[in-house]
C-alpha angles and dihedrals in degrees: 000000000000103000121076115244112219133219111273092016118143111239139179121239111235094191132053125241102184093174087065097039091249119130131184106277096036117131121238139167124240106235099170137017123207124197100174130101083359139335113286138151133220103219124191119208114196139197121236090263090058097253117135115259095179141351110201135175105226135187120235092257090057094062139043139185120259117259133202087252094062120108115209117220141159136233134183123245129178109259120228112258 
């Protein structure tokens, strides 16, 4: 990944984390950036009502910036009780 991802930027997950109801292609927001011991991002994935579905620490290869070629869509997942 060559471009710097910024704090509060919307990103796309490039890997799936089914145990957290996050699949490749889901949108998230970068809420923290770590540089030590290596670059990583805390990414929050939210439900339509604004509640947090997952908060994951992801490596640069697990996220990417949005592009003008992306198509945004929705899917339903069972919410944790």
